[in-house]
C-alpha positions as CSV (number, residue, x, y, z in Angstrom):
1,M,49.4,112.3,96.7
2,G,53.2,110.7,96.6
3,E,51.6,107.7,94.4
4,A,50.2,109.8,91.6
5,V,53.3,111.8,90.9
6,A,55.3,108.3,91.1
7,G,53.2,107.7,87.4
8,R,53.1,109.7,83.9
9,V,52.9,113.4,85.1
10,L,51.7,115.3,82.0
11,V,52.1,118.6,81.6
12,L,49.7,120.3,79.1
13,G,49.7,123.8,77.7
14,V,46.1,124.4,75.7
15,G,45.9,127.3,73.5
16,N,45.8,128.9,69.7
17,P,49.1,131.2,69.8
18,G,47.5,132.6,66.4
19,R,44.5,134.2,68.4
20,G,46.2,136.7,71.0
21,D,46.1,135.4,74.6
22,D,44.6,132.7,74.0
23,G,48.6,131.3,73.3
24,A,49.2,131.8,76.8
25,G,48.9,128.5,78.3
26,R,51.3,126.5,75.0
27,A,53.9,129.3,76.2
28,V,53.8,127.9,79.2
29,A,54.6,124.7,77.9
30,Q,57.1,126.2,75.7
31,A,59.1,127.8,78.5
32,L,58.8,124.7,80.5
33,R,60.4,122.4,77.4
34,G,63.7,121.2,79.4
35,A,63.3,123.1,82.3
36,L,61.4,120.1,84.1
37,P,62.6,116.7,85.5
38,R,62.8,114.6,81.9
39,A,60.5,112.2,83.3
40,I,57.7,115.0,83.3
41,E,55.9,114.9,79.8
42,V,55.6,118.7,78.6
43,A,52.8,118.6,75.3
44,E,50.9,121.1,73.8
45,A,47.0,121.3,72.4
46,D,45.2,123.0,70.2
47,G,42.0,122.4,73.0
48,E,39.9,120.1,71.3
49,A,38.4,118.2,74.0
50,T,39.2,114.7,72.0
51,D,42.7,115.6,71.8
52,I,43.0,116.9,75.6
53,L,41.3,113.7,76.8
54,A,43.2,111.2,74.9
55,R,46.4,113.0,76.3
56,L,45.1,112.5,79.9
57,D,44.5,108.8,79.3
58,G,46.9,107.1,81.8
59,A,48.5,110.2,83.3
60,S,48.7,109.7,87.1
61,A,49.1,113.4,87.8
62,A,48.2,116.2,85.0
63,F,48.9,120.4,84.7
64,L,46.5,122.2,82.5
65,I,47.5,125.9,81.4
66,D,44.9,127.8,79.1
67,A,43.9,131.2,78.9
68,C,40.2,132.1,80.2
69,A,38.1,135.0,80.2
70,S,35.8,135.7,83.6
71,G,36.0,139.4,83.7
72,A,39.5,139.4,85.8
73,P,42.1,141.8,84.8
74,A,44.5,140.4,82.2
75,G,47.3,138.4,83.1
76,T,45.2,136.9,86.7
77,V,46.8,133.7,87.3
78,H,43.8,131.4,88.3
79,R,44.8,127.9,90.3
80,F,41.9,125.3,90.2
81,D,42.7,121.6,91.6
82,V,39.9,119.9,89.1
83,S,40.9,116.9,91.3
84,E,38.4,118.0,93.9
85,A,35.9,119.7,91.9
86,P,34.7,121.0,88.7
87,L,36.6,123.4,86.4
88,P,34.0,126.9,86.4
89,Q,32.5,126.4,82.7
90,G,32.3,130.1,83.1
91,A,35.4,131.1,82.7
92,F,35.9,129.4,79.8
93,G,33.0,130.1,78.1
94,V,34.4,132.2,75.3
95,S,37.1,129.5,74.7
96,T,38.4,129.5,70.9
97,H,38.1,125.7,71.1
98,G,34.8,125.3,71.2
99,F,34.6,122.1,72.6
100,G,37.2,122.5,75.0
101,L,39.3,122.1,78.2
102,H,36.0,122.4,80.5
103,E,34.4,119.9,78.8
104,A,37.3,117.0,78.2
105,I,37.8,117.2,81.9
106,E,34.4,116.7,83.1
107,L,34.3,113.9,80.2
108,A,36.9,112.0,81.8
109,R,36.0,112.8,85.4
110,A,32.3,110.9,84.5
111,L,34.9,107.9,82.2
112,G,36.6,107.7,85.1
113,Q,39.5,108.6,83.4
114,L,40.5,112.0,85.5
115,P,44.2,111.3,86.8
116,S,44.3,111.5,90.8
117,H,45.8,114.4,90.6
118,C,44.9,116.9,88.2
119,V,45.4,120.8,88.4
120,V,44.6,123.9,86.2
121,Y,46.7,126.6,85.6
122,A,44.3,129.7,83.8
123,I,45.8,132.6,82.9
124,E,43.1,135.8,82.6
125,G,43.4,137.1,78.9
126,A,43.2,140.3,77.2
127,S,42.7,139.8,73.7
128,F,42.1,137.2,71.5
129,E,41.5,138.4,68.3
130,T,43.5,136.4,65.0
131,G,47.1,137.7,64.3
132,A,46.9,139.9,67.8
133,P,49.9,139.8,69.8
134,Q,50.2,138.8,73.5
135,S,49.8,141.2,74.9
136,P,52.2,142.7,78.0
137,L,50.1,141.4,81.2
138,V,49.7,138.1,80.0
139,A,53.3,137.5,78.9
140,G,54.4,138.3,82.6
141,A,52.2,135.6,83.3
142,V,53.2,133.4,81.8
143,V,56.7,133.5,83.3
144,E,54.9,133.4,86.6
145,V,52.8,130.4,86.0
146,A,56.1,128.6,84.2
147,S,58.0,129.5,87.3
148,R,54.6,128.5,89.8
149,L,54.1,125.4,87.8
150,S,58.0,124.4,87.8
151,A,58.2,124.5,92.0
152,E,54.9,123.4,92.4
153,I,55.6,120.2,90.6
154,R,59.6,119.5,92.1
155,E,57.9,119.7,95.5
156,E,55.6,117.1,95.2
157,Q,58.1,115.0,93.6
158,A,60.1,115.3,96.4
159,H,57.4,114.4,98.6
160,A,56.5,111.4,96.7
């Protein structure tokens, strides 16, 4: 994969922090800001497909983080290599983003704009209510994903 990490690398936290656990992806991005090599672009998005698609444009590697609701226990961390296979749509079916992450990834794939290395970390949420705080299990998963993602990016850069 070495070639992919040599180009633009994007870490994108997706979600709405005003809706409880839906802000998990953005919380991971905030935790990683300043903790990764300067060449890594760390950004946040509300989850609209067109915004995500625009941010993916030109990236050689992308790591996206979002909340999901697949029925697993709250705080469960899922990792999907979407450069190899589609993102399971069911896990993101309750997305508050409407036409969101799943659609953006598949549209990027169809247009030939999906980065050659693209990974999604999904944190299982418990509450997506407007104004709800982030649940403790999800807060713990945010720390875990930030750590795992930082290690994954550093390891891949070392082998580039």
